[in-house]
C-alpha positions, 0 to 999 in steps of 0.5 A: 416805197416799202423802205420809206423811200418816197420817189419823185415823178416829174411830168419828163418821167412819166413821159419816159414810163408811159412809152411802154403800152403796158404801163400807157394802158394801166398807169395804176401800175406805175404806182402799184410797181412803187408800192410793192418794192422788196428788193432794191440793189446797185446798178449803174451811174448812181441809179437803183434797180428795184424789184417788185412783185404785185397780184392783178387780178388772177394774175402777178405782175412783175417789174424792174423799177430804175431810180436815180440816185436822186430817189427820181423813177428813170423807168419801169419795166413789166418783166418776166419769170424768166427775166426775174431770174436772170436779175436774181442772179446777177451779183449786184450789191443789196441796198434793202430787202423787204423782211419777211412777214412771220 
């Protein structure tokens, strides 16, 4: 991930993530979501919520990536702009934010 953290993805984690057919049909989205994280927030039960954005063709994809405290992938949810704004309104602690490029 951009913050230097390495996320482990076990086979069980992969099976859990690809239940979403938007991931199943495009498994490359797992790597894209992890590689384009721009913010990590505290979540419940020592989990963290990582927000990600990347270009896919002519569209922008948004994802909410849930990570365990042990840096394992818990889940990935492709989200729309409305859900993205809802996450931004939450008052959870920001653990890491990618600095803007000059």
